[in-house]
ROKELUM-335666 format. One record per atom (N, C-alpha, C): atom name; z, x, y; residue number from 1. Coordinates in nm, 2 decimals. Example, Ala and Ser with C-alpha at 12.3 -4.5 7.8 and 13.67 -1.06 7.14 Angstrom:
BEGIN
<node><balum>N</balum><z>0.78</z><x>1.32</x><y>-0.57</y><marza>1</marza></node>
<node><balum>CA</balum><z>0.78</z><x>1.23</x><y>-0.45</y><marza>1</marza></node>
<node><balum>C</balum><z>0.78</z><x>1.32</x><y>-0.33</y><marza>1</marza></node>
<node><balum>N</balum><z>0.71</z><x>1.28</x><y>-0.22</y><marza>2</marza></node>
<node><balum>CA</balum><z>0.71</z><x>1.37</x><y>-0.11</y><marza>2</marza></node>
<node><balum>C</balum><z>0.79</z><x>1.29</x><y>0.00</y><marza>2</marza></node>
***
This chain:
BEGIN
<node><balum>N</balum><z>14.16</z><x>8.63</x><y>14.89</y><marza>1</marza></node>
<node><balum>CA</balum><z>14.22</z><x>8.75</x><y>14.90</y><marza>1</marza></node>
<node><balum>C</balum><z>14.32</z><x>8.77</x><y>15.01</y><marza>1</marza></node>
<node><balum>N</balum><z>14.45</z><x>8.81</x><y>14.99</y><marza>2</marza></node>
<node><balum>CA</balum><z>14.50</z><x>8.83</x><y>15.14</y><marza>2</marza></node>
<node><balum>C</balum><z>14.52</z><x>9.01</x><y>15.12</y><marza>2</marza></node>
<node><balum>N</balum><z>14.54</z><x>9.08</x><y>15.23</y><marza>3</marza></node>
<node><balum>CA</balum><z>14.51</z><x>9.21</x><y>15.23</y><marza>3</marza></node>
<node><balum>C</balum><z>14.60</z><x>9.23</x><y>15.43</y><marza>3</marza></node>
<node><balum>N</balum><z>14.68</z><x>9.30</x><y>15.38</y><marza>4</marza></node>
<node><balum>CA</balum><z>14.79</z><x>9.37</x><y>15.47</y><marza>4</marza></node>
<node><balum>C</balum><z>14.77</z><x>9.50</x><y>15.54</y><marza>4</marza></node>
<node><balum>N</balum><z>14.72</z><x>9.52</x><y>15.66</y><marza>5</marza></node>
<node><balum>CA</balum><z>14.67</z><x>9.65</x><y>15.72</y><marza>5</marza></node>
<node><balum>C</balum><z>14.79</z><x>9.67</x><y>15.84</y><marza>5</marza></node>
<node><balum>N</balum><z>14.86</z><x>9.79</x><y>15.82</y><marza>6</marza></node>
<node><balum>CA</balum><z>14.92</z><x>9.83</x><y>15.92</y><marza>6</marza></node>
<node><balum>C</balum><z>14.82</z><x>9.91</x><y>16.06</y><marza>6</marza></node>
<node><balum>N</balum><z>14.80</z><x>9.89</x><y>16.14</y><marza>7</marza></node>
<node><balum>CA</balum><z>14.74</z><x>9.95</x><y>16.23</y><marza>7</marza></node>
<node><balum>C</balum><z>14.86</z><x>9.98</x><y>16.39</y><marza>7</marza></node>
<node><balum>N</balum><z>14.78</z><x>10.06</x><y>16.43</y><marza>8</marza></node>
<node><balum>CA</balum><z>14.83</z><x>10.15</x><y>16.56</y><marza>8</marza></node>
<node><balum>C</balum><z>14.87</z><x>10.04</x><y>16.65</y><marza>8</marza></node>
<node><balum>N</balum><z>14.96</z><x>10.05</x><y>16.76</y><marza>9</marza></node>
<node><balum>CA</balum><z>14.96</z><x>9.92</x><y>16.84</y><marza>9</marza></node>
<node><balum>C</balum><z>14.83</z><x>9.93</x><y>16.95</y><marza>9</marza></node>
<node><balum>N</balum><z>14.74</z><x>10.04</x><y>16.94</y><marza>10</marza></node>
<node><balum>CA</balum><z>14.63</z><x>10.07</x><y>17.04</y><marza>10</marza></node>
<node><balum>C</balum><z>14.52</z><x>10.00</x><y>16.98</y><marza>10</marza></node>
<node><balum>N</balum><z>14.50</z><x>10.06</x><y>16.84</y><marza>11</marza></node>
<node><balum>CA</balum><z>14.39</z><x>9.97</x><y>16.77</y><marza>11</marza></node>
<node><balum>C</balum><z>14.40</z><x>9.83</x><y>16.79</y><marza>11</marza></node>
<node><balum>N</balum><z>14.52</z><x>9.76</x><y>16.76</y><marza>12</marza></node>
<node><balum>CA</balum><z>14.52</z><x>9.65</x><y>16.76</y><marza>12</marza></node>
<node><balum>C</balum><z>14.58</z><x>9.57</x><y>16.92</y><marza>12</marza></node>
<node><balum>N</balum><z>14.59</z><x>9.66</x><y>16.99</y><marza>13</marza></node>
<node><balum>CA</balum><z>14.55</z><x>9.60</x><y>17.14</y><marza>13</marza></node>
<node><balum>C</balum><z>14.38</z><x>9.56</x><y>17.17</y><marza>13</marza></node>
<node><balum>N</balum><z>14.33</z><x>9.73</x><y>17.11</y><marza>14</marza></node>
<node><balum>CA</balum><z>14.16</z><x>9.69</x><y>17.12</y><marza>14</marza></node>
<node><balum>C</balum><z>14.10</z><x>9.57</x><y>17.07</y><marza>14</marza></node>
<node><balum>N</balum><z>14.12</z><x>9.58</x><y>16.95</y><marza>15</marza></node>
<node><balum>CA</balum><z>14.06</z><x>9.47</x><y>16.89</y><marza>15</marza></node>
<node><balum>C</balum><z>14.12</z><x>9.33</x><y>16.92</y><marza>15</marza></node>
<node><balum>N</balum><z>14.25</z><x>9.28</x><y>16.99</y><marza>16</marza></node>
<node><balum>CA</balum><z>14.28</z><x>9.20</x><y>17.02</y><marza>16</marza></node>
<node><balum>C</balum><z>14.24</z><x>9.17</x><y>17.16</y><marza>16</marza></node>
<node><balum>N</balum><z>14.20</z><x>9.28</x><y>17.27</y><marza>17</marza></node>
<node><balum>CA</balum><z>14.11</z><x>9.26</x><y>17.33</y><marza>17</marza></node>
<node><balum>C</balum><z>13.95</z><x>9.24</x><y>17.34</y><marza>17</marza></node>
<node><balum>N</balum><z>13.90</z><x>9.26</x><y>17.29</y><marza>18</marza></node>
<node><balum>CA</balum><z>13.75</z><x>9.22</x><y>17.19</y><marza>18</marza></node>
<node><balum>C</balum><z>13.74</z><x>9.09</x><y>17.20</y><marza>18</marza></node>
<node><balum>N</balum><z>13.87</z><x>9.07</x><y>17.09</y><marza>19</marza></node>
<node><balum>CA</balum><z>13.83</z><x>8.90</x><y>17.06</y><marza>19</marza></node>
<node><balum>C</balum><z>13.86</z><x>8.82</x><y>17.16</y><marza>19</marza></node>
<node><balum>N</balum><z>13.94</z><x>8.87</x><y>17.29</y><marza>20</marza></node>
<node><balum>CA</balum><z>13.93</z><x>8.78</x><y>17.36</y><marza>20</marza></node>
<node><balum>C</balum><z>13.85</z><x>8.75</x><y>17.47</y><marza>20</marza></node>
<node><balum>N</balum><z>13.77</z><x>8.87</x><y>17.47</y><marza>21</marza></node>
<node><balum>CA</balum><z>13.63</z><x>8.89</x><y>17.51</y><marza>21</marza></node>
<node><balum>C</balum><z>13.54</z><x>8.75</x><y>17.48</y><marza>21</marza></node>
<node><balum>N</balum><z>13.52</z><x>8.79</x><y>17.32</y><marza>22</marza></node>
<node><balum>CA</balum><z>13.44</z><x>8.69</x><y>17.26</y><marza>22</marza></node>
<node><balum>C</balum><z>13.50</z><x>8.57</x><y>17.24</y><marza>22</marza></node>
<node><balum>N</balum><z>13.61</z><x>8.58</x><y>17.32</y><marza>23</marza></node>
<node><balum>CA</balum><z>13.67</z><x>8.40</x><y>17.30</y><marza>23</marza></node>
<node><balum>C</balum><z>13.68</z><x>8.39</x><y>17.13</y><marza>23</marza></node>
<node><balum>N</balum><z>13.72</z><x>8.46</x><y>17.02</y><marza>24</marza></node>
<node><balum>CA</balum><z>13.79</z><x>8.43</x><y>16.91</y><marza>24</marza></node>
<node><balum>C</balum><z>13.90</z><x>8.43</x><y>16.86</y><marza>24</marza></node>
<node><balum>N</balum><z>13.92</z><x>8.40</x><y>16.79</y><marza>25</marza></node>
<node><balum>CA</balum><z>14.04</z><x>8.45</x><y>16.74</y><marza>25</marza></node>
<node><balum>C</balum><z>14.08</z><x>8.59</x><y>16.68</y><marza>25</marza></node>
<node><balum>N</balum><z>14.19</z><x>8.63</x><y>16.68</y><marza>26</marza></node>
<node><balum>CA</balum><z>14.21</z><x>8.78</x><y>16.60</y><marza>26</marza></node>
<node><balum>C</balum><z>14.15</z><x>8.80</x><y>16.50</y><marza>26</marza></node>
<node><balum>N</balum><z>14.18</z><x>8.72</x><y>16.39</y><marza>27</marza></node>
<node><balum>CA</balum><z>14.13</z><x>8.71</x><y>16.24</y><marza>27</marza></node>
<node><balum>C</balum><z>14.04</z><x>8.73</x><y>16.23</y><marza>27</marza></node>
<node><balum>N</balum><z>13.95</z><x>8.60</x><y>16.32</y><marza>28</marza></node>
<node><balum>CA</balum><z>13.80</z><x>8.58</x><y>16.30</y><marza>28</marza></node>
<node><balum>C</balum><z>13.71</z><x>8.73</x><y>16.34</y><marza>28</marza></node>
<node><balum>N</balum><z>13.73</z><x>8.78</x><y>16.42</y><marza>29</marza></node>
<node><balum>CA</balum><z>13.71</z><x>8.88</x><y>16.51</y><marza>29</marza></node>
<node><balum>C</balum><z>13.73</z><x>9.01</x><y>16.44</y><marza>29</marza></node>
<node><balum>N</balum><z>13.86</z><x>9.00</x><y>16.33</y><marza>30</marza></node>
<node><balum>CA</balum><z>13.86</z><x>9.16</x><y>16.30</y><marza>30</marza></node>
<node><balum>C</balum><z>13.79</z><x>9.14</x><y>16.10</y><marza>30</marza></node>
<node><balum>N</balum><z>13.79</z><x>9.02</x><y>16.10</y><marza>31</marza></node>
<node><balum>CA</balum><z>13.70</z><x>8.96</x><y>15.99</y><marza>31</marza></node>
<node><balum>C</balum><z>13.53</z><x>9.01</x><y>15.98</y><marza>31</marza></node>
<node><balum>N</balum><z>13.47</z><x>9.00</x><y>16.08</y><marza>32</marza></node>
<node><balum>CA</balum><z>13.35</z><x>9.00</x><y>16.13</y><marza>32</marza></node>
<node><balum>C</balum><z>13.32</z><x>9.14</x><y>16.14</y><marza>32</marza></node>
<node><balum>N</balum><z>13.45</z><x>9.23</x><y>16.21</y><marza>33</marza></node>
<node><balum>CA</balum><z>13.45</z><x>9.36</x><y>16.25</y><marza>33</marza></node>
<node><balum>C</balum><z>13.44</z><x>9.41</x><y>16.10</y><marza>33</marza></node>
<node><balum>N</balum><z>13.49</z><x>9.38</x><y>16.02</y><marza>34</marza></node>
<node><balum>CA</balum><z>13.51</z><x>9.43</x><y>15.83</y><marza>34</marza></node>
<node><balum>C</balum><z>13.36</z><x>9.40</x><y>15.80</y><marza>34</marza></node>
<node><balum>N</balum><z>13.32</z><x>9.33</x><y>15.79</y><marza>35</marza></node>
<node><balum>CA</balum><z>13.17</z><x>9.22</x><y>15.76</y><marza>35</marza></node>
<node><balum>C</balum><z>13.07</z><x>9.37</x><y>15.79</y><marza>35</marza></node>
<node><balum>N</balum><z>13.09</z><x>9.38</x><y>15.96</y><marza>36</marza></node>
<node><balum>CA</balum><z>12.97</z><x>9.41</x><y>16.00</y><marza>36</marza></node>
<node><balum>C</balum><z>12.88</z><x>9.54</x><y>15.93</y><marza>36</marza></node>
<node><balum>N</balum><z>12.93</z><x>9.60</x><y>15.85</y><marza>37</marza></node>
<node><balum>CA</balum><z>12.90</z><x>9.71</x><y>15.79</y><marza>37</marza></node>
<node><balum>C</balum><z>12.77</z><x>9.68</x><y>15.63</y><marza>37</marza></node>
<node><balum>N</balum><z>12.80</z><x>9.57</x><y>15.62</y><marza>38</marza></node>
<node><balum>CA</balum><z>12.69</z><x>9.51</x><y>15.56</y><marza>38</marza></node>
<node><balum>C</balum><z>12.63</z><x>9.41</x><y>15.59</y><marza>38</marza></node>
<node><balum>N</balum><z>12.48</z><x>9.39</x><y>15.55</y><marza>39</marza></node>
<node><balum>CA</balum><z>12.41</z><x>9.29</x><y>15.52</y><marza>39</marza></node>
<node><balum>C</balum><z>12.38</z><x>9.24</x><y>15.42</y><marza>39</marza></node>
<node><balum>N</balum><z>12.40</z><x>9.10</x><y>15.41</y><marza>40</marza></node>
<node><balum>CA</balum><z>12.36</z><x>9.02</x><y>15.26</y><marza>40</marza></node>
<node><balum>C</balum><z>12.25</z><x>9.00</x><y>15.30</y><marza>40</marza></node>
<node><balum>N</balum><z>12.14</z><x>9.05</x><y>15.19</y><marza>41</marza></node>
<node><balum>CA</balum><z>12.00</z><x>9.04</x><y>15.20</y><marza>41</marza></node>
<node><balum>C</balum><z>11.90</z><x>9.13</x><y>15.25</y><marza>41</marza></node>
<node><balum>N</balum><z>11.79</z><x>9.12</x><y>15.27</y><marza>42</marza></node>
<node><balum>CA</balum><z>11.69</z><x>9.22</x><y>15.33</y><marza>42</marza></node>
<node><balum>C</balum><z>11.75</z><x>9.26</x><y>15.46</y><marza>42</marza></node>
<node><balum>N</balum><z>11.73</z><x>9.37</x><y>15.53</y><marza>43</marza></node>
<node><balum>CA</balum><z>11.76</z><x>9.38</x><y>15.68</y><marza>43</marza></node>
<node><balum>C</balum><z>11.62</z><x>9.33</x><y>15.74</y><marza>43</marza></node>
<node><balum>N</balum><z>11.68</z><x>9.28</x><y>15.90</y><marza>44</marza></node>
<node><balum>CA</balum><z>11.58</z><x>9.24</x><y>15.97</y><marza>44</marza></node>
<node><balum>C</balum><z>11.48</z><x>9.34</x><y>15.96</y><marza>44</marza></node>
<node><balum>N</balum><z>11.33</z><x>9.29</x><y>15.98</y><marza>45</marza></node>
<node><balum>CA</balum><z>11.20</z><x>9.38</x><y>15.98</y><marza>45</marza></node>
<node><balum>C</balum><z>11.11</z><x>9.36</x><y>16.07</y><marza>45</marza></node>
<node><balum>N</balum><z>11.17</z><x>9.26</x><y>16.14</y><marza>46</marza></node>
<node><balum>CA</balum><z>11.12</z><x>9.22</x><y>16.27</y><marza>46</marza></node>
<node><balum>C</balum><z>11.19</z><x>9.13</x><y>16.37</y><marza>46</marza></node>
<node><balum>N</balum><z>11.15</z><x>9.10</x><y>16.51</y><marza>47</marza></node>
<node><balum>CA</balum><z>11.20</z><x>9.05</x><y>16.61</y><marza>47</marza></node>
<node><balum>C</balum><z>11.26</z><x>8.89</x><y>16.58</y><marza>47</marza></node>
<node><balum>N</balum><z>11.19</z><x>8.82</x><y>16.56</y><marza>48</marza></node>
<node><balum>CA</balum><z>11.23</z><x>8.71</x><y>16.46</y><marza>48</marza></node>
<node><balum>C</balum><z>11.33</z><x>8.70</x><y>16.39</y><marza>48</marza></node>
<node><balum>N</balum><z>11.30</z><x>8.79</x><y>16.27</y><marza>49</marza></node>
<node><balum>CA</balum><z>11.44</z><x>8.82</x><y>16.15</y><marza>49</marza></node>
<node><balum>C</balum><z>11.60</z><x>8.84</x><y>16.25</y><marza>49</marza></node>
<node><balum>N</balum><z>11.52</z><x>8.95</x><y>16.32</y><marza>50</marza></node>
<node><balum>CA</balum><z>11.67</z><x>8.97</x><y>16.41</y><marza>50</marza></node>
<node><balum>C</balum><z>11.74</z><x>8.91</x><y>16.48</y><marza>50</marza></node>
<node><balum>N</balum><z>11.64</z><x>8.83</x><y>16.54</y><marza>51</marza></node>
<node><balum>CA</balum><z>11.72</z><x>8.70</x><y>16.59</y><marza>51</marza></node>
<node><balum>C</balum><z>11.79</z><x>8.58</x><y>16.53</y><marza>51</marza></node>
<node><balum>N</balum><z>11.70</z><x>8.58</x><y>16.39</y><marza>52</marza></node>
<node><balum>CA</balum><z>11.76</z><x>8.46</x><y>16.32</y><marza>52</marza></node>
<node><balum>C</balum><z>11.91</z><x>8.58</x><y>16.25</y><marza>52</marza></node>
<node><balum>N</balum><z>11.89</z><x>8.63</x><y>16.23</y><marza>53</marza></node>
<node><balum>CA</balum><z>12.03</z><x>8.70</x><y>16.19</y><marza>53</marza></node>
<node><balum>C</balum><z>12.18</z><x>8.69</x><y>16.28</y><marza>53</marza></node>
<node><balum>N</balum><z>12.12</z><x>8.75</x><y>16.43</y><marza>54</marza></node>
<node><balum>CA</balum><z>12.23</z><x>8.72</x><y>16.54</y><marza>54</marza></node>
<node><balum>C</balum><z>12.30</z><x>8.56</x><y>16.49</y><marza>54</marza></node>
<node><balum>N</balum><z>12.20</z><x>8.46</x><y>16.50</y><marza>55</marza></node>
<node><balum>CA</balum><z>12.27</z><x>8.34</x><y>16.50</y><marza>55</marza></node>
<node><balum>C</balum><z>12.36</z><x>8.29</x><y>16.40</y><marza>55</marza></node>
<node><balum>N</balum><z>12.30</z><x>8.38</x><y>16.27</y><marza>56</marza></node>
<node><balum>CA</balum><z>12.35</z><x>8.34</x><y>16.15</y><marza>56</marza></node>
<node><balum>C</balum><z>12.51</z><x>8.38</x><y>16.16</y><marza>56</marza></node>
<node><balum>N</balum><z>12.51</z><x>8.50</x><y>16.21</y><marza>57</marza></node>
<node><balum>CA</balum><z>12.65</z><x>8.61</x><y>16.24</y><marza>57</marza></node>
<node><balum>C</balum><z>12.73</z><x>8.56</x><y>16.36</y><marza>57</marza></node>
<node><balum>N</balum><z>12.65</z><x>8.42</x><y>16.43</y><marza>58</marza></node>
<node><balum>CA</balum><z>12.76</z><x>8.38</x><y>16.53</y><marza>58</marza></node>
<node><balum>C</balum><z>12.76</z><x>8.46</x><y>16.70</y><marza>58</marza></node>
<node><balum>N</balum><z>12.61</z><x>8.56</x><y>16.68</y><marza>59</marza></node>
<node><balum>CA</balum><z>12.64</z><x>8.65</x><y>16.82</y><marza>59</marza></node>
<node><balum>C</balum><z>12.55</z><x>8.56</x><y>16.95</y><marza>59</marza></node>
<node><balum>N</balum><z>12.47</z><x>8.47</x><y>16.89</y><marza>60</marza></node>
<node><balum>CA</balum><z>12.38</z><x>8.45</x><y>17.00</y><marza>60</marza></node>
<node><balum>C</balum><z>12.47</z><x>8.30</x><y>17.09</y><marza>60</marza></node>
<node><balum>N</balum><z>12.52</z><x>8.34</x><y>17.22</y><marza>61</marza></node>
<node><balum>CA</balum><z>12.56</z><x>8.28</x><y>17.29</y><marza>61</marza></node>
<node><balum>C</balum><z>12.71</z><x>8.32</x><y>17.30</y><marza>61</marza></node>
<node><balum>N</balum><z>12.77</z><x>8.46</x><y>17.25</y><marza>62</marza></node>
<node><balum>CA</balum><z>12.88</z><x>8.50</x><y>17.31</y><marza>62</marza></node>
<node><balum>C</balum><z>12.89</z><x>8.55</x><y>17.41</y><marza>62</marza></node>
<node><balum>N</balum><z>12.76</z><x>8.52</x><y>17.50</y><marza>63</marza></node>
<node><balum>CA</balum><z>12.80</z><x>8.59</x><y>17.66</y><marza>63</marza></node>
<node><balum>C</balum><z>12.78</z><x>8.46</x><y>17.74</y><marza>63</marza></node>
<node><balum>N</balum><z>12.89</z><x>8.38</x><y>17.77</y><marza>64</marza></node>
<node><balum>CA</balum><z>12.86</z><x>8.22</x><y>17.83</y><marza>64</marza></node>
<node><balum>C</balum><z>12.84</z><x>8.26</x><y>17.95</y><marza>64</marza></node>
<node><balum>N</balum><z>12.87</z><x>8.36</x><y>18.01</y><marza>65</marza></node>
<node><balum>CA</balum><z>12.86</z><x>8.40</x><y>18.18</y><marza>65</marza></node>
<node><balum>C</balum><z>12.73</z><x>8.48</x><y>18.20</y><marza>65</marza></node>
<node><balum>N</balum><z>12.64</z><x>8.49</x><y>18.10</y><marza>66</marza></node>
<node><balum>CA</balum><z>12.49</z><x>8.45</x><y>18.12</y><marza>66</marza></node>
<node><balum>C</balum><z>12.40</z><x>8.36</x><y>18.09</y><marza>66</marza></node>
<node><balum>N</balum><z>12.39</z><x>8.30</x><y>18.23</y><marza>67</marza></node>
<node><balum>CA</balum><z>12.29</z><x>8.16</x><y>18.25</y><marza>67</marza></node>
<node><balum>C</balum><z>12.18</z><x>8.19</x><y>18.24</y><marza>67</marza></node>
<node><balum>N</balum><z>12.09</z><x>8.31</x><y>18.28</y><marza>68</marza></node>
<node><balum>CA</balum><z>11.96</z><x>8.32</x><y>18.26</y><marza>68</marza></node>
<node><balum>C</balum><z>11.93</z><x>8.45</x><y>18.21</y><marza>68</marza></node>
<node><balum>N</balum><z>11.90</z><x>8.46</x><y>18.06</y><marza>69</marza></node>
<node><balum>CA</balum><z>11.94</z><x>8.59</x><y>17.98</y><marza>69</marza></node>
<node><balum>C</balum><z>11.81</z><x>8.64</x><y>18.00</y><marza>69</marza></node>
<node><balum>N</balum><z>11.63</z><x>8.59</x><y>17.99</y><marza>70</marza></node>
<node><balum>CA</balum><z>11.56</z><x>8.70</x><y>18.07</y><marza>70</marza></node>
<node><balum>C</balum><z>11.58</z><x>8.72</x><y>18.21</y><marza>70</marza></node>
<node><balum>N</balum><z>11.61</z><x>8.66</x><y>18.30</y><marza>71</marza></node>
<node><balum>CA</balum><z>11.65</z><x>8.72</x><y>18.43</y><marza>71</marza></node>
<node><balum>C</balum><z>11.77</z><x>8.88</x><y>18.42</y><marza>71</marza></node>
<node><balum>N</balum><z>11.88</z><x>8.83</x><y>18.33</y><marza>72</marza></node>
<node><balum>CA</balum><z>11.98</z><x>8.93</x><y>18.29</y><marza>72</marza></node>
<node><balum>C</balum><z>11.92</z><x>9.03</x><y>18.28</y><marza>72</marza></node>
<node><balum>N</balum><z>11.82</z><x>9.03</x><y>18.15</y><marza>73</marza></node>
<node><balum>CA</balum><z>11.73</z><x>9.15</x><y>18.07</y><marza>73</marza></node>
<node><balum>C</balum><z>11.68</z><x>9.25</x><y>18.21</y><marza>73</marza></node>
<node><balum>N</balum><z>11.59</z><x>9.17</x><y>18.26</y><marza>74</marza></node>
<node><balum>CA</balum><z>11.49</z><x>9.18</x><y>18.38</y><marza>74</marza></node>
<node><balum>C</balum><z>11.58</z><x>9.31</x><y>18.47</y><marza>74</marza></node>
<node><balum>N</balum><z>11.69</z><x>9.25</x><y>18.52</y><marza>75</marza></node>
<node><balum>CA</balum><z>11.81</z><x>9.32</x><y>18.59</y><marza>75</marza></node>
<node><balum>C</balum><z>11.86</z><x>9.43</x><y>18.51</y><marza>75</marza></node>
<node><balum>N</balum><z>11.86</z><x>9.44</x><y>18.41</y><marza>76</marza></node>
<node><balum>CA</balum><z>11.91</z><x>9.55</x><y>18.34</y><marza>76</marza></node>
<node><balum>C</balum><z>11.84</z><x>9.66</x><y>18.30</y><marza>76</marza></node>
<node><balum>N</balum><z>11.67</z><x>9.63</x><y>18.29</y><marza>77</marza></node>
<node><balum>CA</balum><z>11.61</z><x>9.72</x><y>18.30</y><marza>77</marza></node>
<node><balum>C</balum><z>11.55</z><x>9.77</x><y>18.42</y><marza>77</marza></node>
<node><balum>N</balum><z>11.53</z><x>9.71</x><y>18.53</y><marza>78</marza></node>
<node><balum>CA</balum><z>11.55</z><x>9.74</x><y>18.62</y><marza>78</marza></node>
<node><balum>C</balum><z>11.67</z><x>9.84</x><y>18.68</y><marza>78</marza></node>
<node><balum>N</balum><z>11.81</z><x>9.83</x><y>18.66</y><marza>79</marza></node>
<node><balum>CA</balum><z>11.88</z><x>9.93</x><y>18.67</y><marza>79</marza></node>
<node><balum>C</balum><z>11.87</z><x>10.05</x><y>18.60</y><marza>79</marza></node>
<node><balum>N</balum><z>11.77</z><x>10.06</x><y>18.47</y><marza>80</marza></node>
<node><balum>CA</balum><z>11.79</z><x>10.16</x><y>18.39</y><marza>80</marza></node>
<node><balum>C</balum><z>11.65</z><x>10.21</x><y>18.47</y><marza>80</marza></node>
<node><balum>N</balum><z>11.59</z><x>10.15</x><y>18.51</y><marza>81</marza></node>
<node><balum>CA</balum><z>11.43</z><x>10.26</x><y>18.53</y><marza>81</marza></node>
<node><balum>C</balum><z>11.49</z><x>10.30</x><y>18.67</y><marza>81</marza></node>
<node><balum>N</balum><z>11.56</z><x>10.26</x><y>18.74</y><marza>82</marza></node>
<node><balum>CA</balum><z>11.59</z><x>10.33</x><y>18.87</y><marza>82</marza></node>
<node><balum>C</balum><z>11.70</z><x>10.43</x><y>18.89</y><marza>82</marza></node>
<node><balum>N</balum><z>11.75</z><x>10.40</x><y>18.81</y><marza>83</marza></node>
<node><balum>CA</balum><z>11.89</z><x>10.53</x><y>18.77</y><marza>83</marza></node>
<node><balum>C</balum><z>11.85</z><x>10.65</x><y>18.79</y><marza>83</marza></node>
<node><balum>N</balum><z>11.92</z><x>10.73</x><y>18.84</y><marza>84</marza></node>
<node><balum>CA</balum><z>11.91</z><x>10.89</x><y>18.89</y><marza>84</marza></node>
<node><balum>C</balum><z>12.02</z><x>11.00</x><y>18.79</y><marza>84</marza></node>
<node><balum>N</balum><z>11.93</z><x>11.06</x><y>18.75</y><marza>85</marza></node>
<node><balum>CA</balum><z>12.05</z><x>11.16</x><y>18.65</y><marza>85</marza></node>
<node><balum>C</balum><z>12.12</z><x>11.26</x><y>18.71</y><marza>85</marza></node>
***
């Protein structure tokens, strides 16, 4: 099925920027955004199911600049714990 959408220039630029950041073609990114509102099958109920879902959706590995994920997570946690309000 084909669908033609008229997007504002701002929205088109935002979508294109996000697609480029994820290193995806614009059309594929737009499909992912549109499909994002619905999860086929049961929703993930635990951490293992969530990671499996992320892998199926192609989300694992979308941040190649993060070489050591556990270290990155620890740094984020430390930043959050030490921030001032």
